[in-house]
C-alpha positions in Angstrom: 5.2 -22.4 -7.9 8.1 -24.8 -7.2 9.1 -24.6 -3.5 12.6 -23.7 -2.4 14.0 -21.9 0.6 14.5 -18.7 -1.4 10.7 -18.1 -1.0 11.2 -17.7 2.8 12.2 -14.0 2.8 9.1 -13.1 0.9 6.8 -15.2 3.1 8.4 -13.8 6.3 8.1 -10.2 5.1 4.6 -10.9 4.0 3.7 -11.9 7.6 5.4 -8.7 8.9 3.3 -6.7 6.4 0.1 -8.1 8.0 1.4 -7.0 11.4 2.6 -3.7 10.1 -0.4 -2.6 8.2 -2.8 -4.1 10.8 -1.2 -2.2 13.7 0.2 1.0 12.1 -2.7 1.7 9.7 -5.9 -0.2 10.2 -6.1 -0.1 14.0 -6.6 3.7 13.9 -10.0 3.4 12.3 -11.2 1.5 15.3 -9.4 3.2 18.2 -9.1 6.9 17.2 -12.8 7.7 17.4 -12.9 6.5 21.0 -9.6 8.3 21.8 -11.2 11.5 20.3 -14.1 11.2 22.8 -11.8 10.8 25.8 -9.6 13.8 24.6 -12.6 16.0 23.8 -11.7 16.2 20.1 -13.9 15.9 17.0 -13.4 13.1 14.5 -12.0 15.6 11.9 -9.5 16.9 14.5 -8.1 13.5 15.5 -8.0 12.2 12.0 -6.2 15.4 11.1 -3.5 14.4 13.5 -3.3 11.0 11.7 -3.1 12.8 8.3 -0.1 14.8 9.7 1.5 11.6 10.7 1.0 10.0 7.3 2.4 13.1 5.6 5.5 12.9 7.9 5.9 9.3 6.9 5.9 10.3 3.3 8.6 12.8 4.0 11.0 10.3 5.6 10.3 7.6 3.0 13.2 8.7 0.7 15.5 8.3 3.7 14.4 4.8 4.4 14.8 3.9 0.8 18.3 5.4 0.6 19.4 3.5 3.7 18.1 0.3 2.4 19.9 0.8 -0.9 23.2 1.5 0.9 23.1 -1.0 3.8 20.4 -3.6 2.9 17.1 -4.2 4.5 17.9 -6.3 7.5 19.0 -3.7 10.0 16.8 -0.9 8.5 13.7 -3.1 9.1 15.0 -4.3 12.5 15.4 -0.8 13.7 12.1 0.3 12.2 10.2 -2.5 13.8 11.7 -1.8 17.2 10.8 1.9 17.1 7.3 1.1 15.7 6.5 -1.4 18.3 7.6 0.9 21.2 5.6 3.8 19.6 2.5 1.6 19.5 2.9 0.8 23.2 3.5 4.5 24.0 0.2 5.3 22.3 -1.5 3.7 25.4 0.1 6.4 27.7 -1.0 9.6 25.8 -3.3 11.9 27.6 -3.4 15.0 25.3 -3.6 15.6 21.6 -0.1 17.0 21.6 1.3 13.7 23.0 -0.8 11.8 20.5 0.5 14.0 17.7 4.2 13.2 18.6 3.5 9.5 19.1 1.7 9.1 15.8 4.5 11.0 14.0 7.1 8.5 15.5 4.9 5.5 14.7 4.2 6.5 11.1 7.8 7.6 10.5 9.0 4.2 11.8 6.3 2.6 9.6 8.2 3.8 6.5 11.1 1.7 7.5 9.1 -1.6 7.7 6.2 -1.4 5.3 5.9 -2.3 1.6 8.5 0.0 0.0 11.4 -1.1 2.2 10.2 -4.7 2.1 10.2 -4.6 -1.7 13.7 -3.1 -1.8 15.0 -5.5 0.9 13.9 -8.6 -0.9 15.2 -7.3 -4.3 18.6 -6.8 -2.7 18.9 -10.5 -1.6 20.9 -12.9 -3.7 18.0 -15.3 -4.4 17.0 -17.7 -7.2 13.4 -16.3 -7.0 12.8 -13.3 -9.3 12.2 -10.0 -7.4 8.8 -9.6 -9.1 7.6 -12.9 -7.8 8.8 -12.1 -4.2 7.0 -8.8 -4.3 3.8 -10.5 -5.4 4.1 -12.9 -2.5 4.6 -10.1 0.0 1.5 -8.2 -1.1 -0.5 -11.4 -1.2 0.0 -11.7 2.6 -0.4 -8.0 3.2 -3.8 -8.0 1.6 -5.5 -9.7 4.6 -4.3 -7.2 7.2 -7.6 -5.3 7.3 -9.6 -8.5 7.3 -7.7 -9.7 10.4 -7.1 -6.5 12.3 -10.3 -4.6 12.0 -12.4 -7.2 13.9 -9.4 -8.2 16.1 -8.8 -4.6 17.2 -12.5 -4.1 17.8 -12.7 -7.3 20.0 -9.7 -6.1 22.0 -11.1 -2.7 22.5 -14.5 -4.1 23.6 -12.8 -6.4 26.1 -10.0 -4.1 27.4 -10.3 -0.5 26.2 -8.0 1.5 23.9 -5.1 1.8 26.3 -4.6 -1.9 26.8 -5.3 -2.6 23.2 -2.4 -0.4 22.1 -0.1 -2.3 24.5 -1.2 -5.7 23.1 -0.8 -4.5 19.5 2.6 -3.1 20.2 3.9 -6.2 22.0 2.4 -8.5 19.3 4.2 -6.5 16.6 7.5 -6.7 18.4 7.2 -10.4 19.2 6.2 -11.4 15.6 8.0 -8.9 13.4 11.3 -8.2 15.1 12.6 -11.9 15.0 11.4 -12.3 11.4 13.3 -9.2 10.2 16.4 -10.5 12.0 16.2 -13.9 10.5 14.8 -13.8 7.0 17.0 -11.0 5.7 20.3 -12.4 6.9 21.3 -13.9 3.5 23.9 -12.6 1.1 23.0 -9.6 -1.0 23.8 -9.0 -4.6 25.5 -6.0 -6.2 23.0 -3.7 -7.9 25.2 -3.7 -11.0 25.3 -7.5 -11.4 21.8 -8.9 -11.4 21.6 -12.6 -12.3 19.2 -13.9 -14.9 17.0 -15.4 -12.2 16.7 -12.1 -10.4 15.9 -9.9 -13.4 14.1 -10.9 -16.6 15.4 -10.2 -20.0 13.4 -6.9 -19.9 15.5 -3.8 -20.8 15.5 -0.6 -18.9 14.5 2.8 -20.2 17.5 4.8 -21.4 18.3 8.4 -22.0 15.5 10.9 -22.4 12.9 8.1 -22.4 14.0 7.3 -18.8 13.2 10.8 -17.5 9.9 10.9 -19.4 9.0 7.4 -18.2 9.6 8.4 -14.6 7.5 11.6 -14.9 4.5 9.8 -16.4 4.8 6.8 -14.2 4.7 9.0 -11.1 1.8 11.0 -12.4 -0.1 7.8 -13.2 0.7 6.4 -9.7 -0.5 9.6 -8.1 -3.9 9.6 -9.8 -4.5 5.9 -9.5 -3.7 6.1 -5.8 -5.4 9.4 -5.1 -8.8 7.8 -4.6 -7.6 5.1 -2.2 -7.9 7.2 0.9 -11.2 8.6 -0.3 -12.6 5.1 -0.8 -11.5 4.0 2.7 -13.1 7.0 4.4 -16.1 7.8 2.2 -17.2 4.5 0.8 -20.0 3.9 3.4 -21.3 7.5 3.1 -21.3 7.5 -0.7 -22.9 4.1 -1.1 -25.7 5.2 1.3 -26.2 8.2 -0.9 -26.9 5.8 -3.8 -29.8 4.5 -1.8 -28.4 1.6 0.3 -28.6 1.1 4.0 -25.5 1.6 6.2 -25.3 -2.2 6.8 -25.3 -2.9 3.1 -22.7 -0.2 2.5 -20.5 -1.7 5.1 -20.9 -5.2 3.7 -20.0 -4.0 0.2 -16.9 -2.2 1.7 -15.9 -5.4 3.4 -15.9 -7.1 0.0 -13.0 -4.9 -1.2 -10.3 -6.2 1.2 -10.6 -10.0 0.4 -10.9 -9.3 -3.3 -7.6 -7.3 -3.1 -6.1 -10.7 -2.1 -8.0 -12.5 -4.9 -6.5 -10.0 -7.4 -3.0 -10.5 -6.1 -3.4 -14.3 -6.2 -4.7 -13.9 -9.8 -1.7 -11.8 -10.7 0.7 -14.4 -9.4 -1.1 -17.1 -11.5 -1.2 -15.2 -14.9 1.8 -12.8 -14.9 4.8 -15.0 -14.5 6.2 -13.8 -17.9 4.1 -10.6 -18.2 5.9 -7.3 -18.2 4.7 -5.0 -15.3 3.4 -2.5 -17.9 0.9 -5.2 -18.8 0.1 -5.9 -15.2 -0.5 -2.2 -14.6 -2.9 -2.0 -17.5 -4.8 -4.9 -16.0 -5.0 -3.1 -12.6 -6.2 0.2 -14.1 -8.8 -1.7 -16.2 -10.2 -3.5 -13.2 -10.3 -0.3 -11.1 -12.1 1.6 -13.8 -14.4 -1.3 -14.5 -15.4 -1.4 -10.8 -16.4 2.3 -11.0 -18.2 1.8 -14.3 -20.3 -0.9 -12.7 -20.9 1.2 -9.6 -21.9 4.3 -11.5 -24.3 2.4 -13.9 -25.9 -0.2 -11.6 -24.5 0.6 -8.2 -28.0 1.5 -6.8 -28.8 -2.3 -6.9 -27.4 -4.8 -4.3 -25.8 -7.1 -6.9 -24.3 -4.0 -8.7 -22.6 -2.6 -5.6 -21.2 -5.9 -4.5 -19.8 -6.7 -8.0 -18.4 -3.2 -8.3 -16.6 -3.6 -4.9 -15.2 -6.9 -5.9 -13.9 -5.7 -9.3 -12.4 -2.5 -7.8 -10.8 -4.5 -5.0 -9.0 -6.8 -7.4 -7.7 -3.9 -9.4 -6.5 -2.1 -6.3 -4.8 -5.2 -5.0 -2.9 -5.7 -8.3 -1.9 -2.1 -8.4 -0.1 -2.5 -5.1 2.2 -5.1 -6.7 2.8 -2.8 -9.7 4.0 -0.1 -7.3 7.0 -2.2 -6.6 7.5 -4.1 -9.9 7.1 -1.4 -12.5 9.9 0.9 -11.2 12.1 -2.1 -10.9 11.4 -3.2 -14.5 11.7 0.2 -16.1 14.6 1.6 -14.1 16.5 -1.3 -12.7 17.9 -2.3 -9.3 20.4 0.6 -8.9 18.9 3.2 -6.5 15.6 1.2 -6.3 14.9 1.9 -2.7 15.5 5.6 -2.9 13.4 5.7 -6.1 10.5 4.0 -4.3 10.9 6.4 -1.4 10.7 9.5 -3.6 7.7 8.1 -5.4 6.0 7.4 -2.1 6.8 10.8 -0.8 5.3 12.6 -3.8 2.2 10.4 -3.8 1.6 10.8 -0.1 2.1 14.5 -0.2 -0.7 14.8 -2.8 -2.9 12.0 -1.6 -3.2 13.5 1.9 -5.8 15.9 0.5 -8.0 13.2 -1.0 -10.3 12.6 2.0 -11.0 16.3 2.3 -11.5 16.9 -1.5 -13.9 14.0 -1.9 -15.8 14.7 1.3 -16.5 18.2 -0.1 -17.6 16.7 -3.4 -20.0 14.3 -1.6 -21.4 17.1 0.6 -22.0 19.5 -2.3 -22.8 17.2 -5.2 -23.6 13.8 -3.7 -22.1 10.3 -3.6 -22.6 9.4 -7.2 -20.6 12.5 -8.5 -17.9 11.8 -5.8 -17.6 8.3 -7.3 -17.6 9.8 -10.8 -14.6 12.0 -10.0 -12.8 8.9 -8.6 -13.4 7.2 -11.9 -12.1 10.3 -13.7 -8.9 10.0 -11.6 -8.4 6.4 -12.9 -9.0 7.6 -16.4 -6.3 10.3 -16.0 -4.0 7.6 -14.6 -4.6 5.5 -17.7 -3.8 8.5 -20.0 -0.5 9.1 -18.2 0.2 5.3 -18.4 -0.1 5.5 -22.2 2.7 8.1 -22.2 5.2 5.6 -20.6 7.4 4.3 -23.4 7.8 0.5 -23.5 11.6 -0.2 -23.5 11.0 -3.5 -25.3 10.0 -1.6 -28.4 13.2 0.5 -28.5 15.2 -0.1 -31.8 18.3 -1.2 -29.9 16.5 -3.9 -28.0 17.3 -7.4 -29.1 15.8 -10.1 -26.8 18.2 -12.7 -28.3 
């Protein structure tokens, strides 16, 4: 990768994704159980509040995409980061579940103005010599280490100071780091959505006519199924792996492998897909995800098997995050890109909010192996939907010359 200053926006936004996902997503796993104890709530009740917040975030996602399309990402992300940071600080002052509910709604709503979808759209809008696909890959490469950093960091802060002070520290840290980055790295000139340069878009054609509508439908269906199991893996991994015969410590260790290998997968994607169409990248992601489950279901009862399965699945899931930004851009172009990502996210999050409950029921009734088997089935359905997406490069009218 030849260095030039046009990589700075992606690097800066990558840093803010570490802060954003670390504080607005991963910190909850550490702090909400302790808040539930203080508020007299069960774990299901307090995580139900979080699910409502995530669903609300999905509902406002189209608005954030529309605003980014119209005004650019700079002030959208500046405003979002300001509200998000203040909401995190306000989390330290809640004393009832109703107050927590409102605060989480504000935080997660603001998160939709600063996390991946808006970051992808913002960097694609800038007039840069770096292709948008490369910038998106860089952003996700940074974001992949958020859990690795913030789970132990949040736990250390809680152990030393308690959850109230931890929320204050996290909110202030988010403001101090993210706000100036959003102000500075997105200040460059923006391009017109109708006049992309050769450096910004490859020679790949867009889908046209009826194929465009069909492609959008099958892409969204595939994204929904390939993403449906993500929340279930995060919440039920330890329980399901224990059901395969492993100890809780081994299950947690195998789960910890997933995060770093997401980053490995994203780095691998950057190295091999410089000229690969995102349809090929998505095929790679789905193959790795399904391969991880295949290993898990066949030899996951052994220690090497569960560790290898976690690594393979993690790589696939990491690459899939990149495709979530690059495939809509390649198939449908820059025009309306932000709003398009917003609507895709809204549809996905509306469906995916049910995943932890559905797979928890499967685990309770049928056991962890069958819960994992249904997750593998979801990836298989996503692959079948992927096969229905027409490749615009194969259209009769396409002439790469």
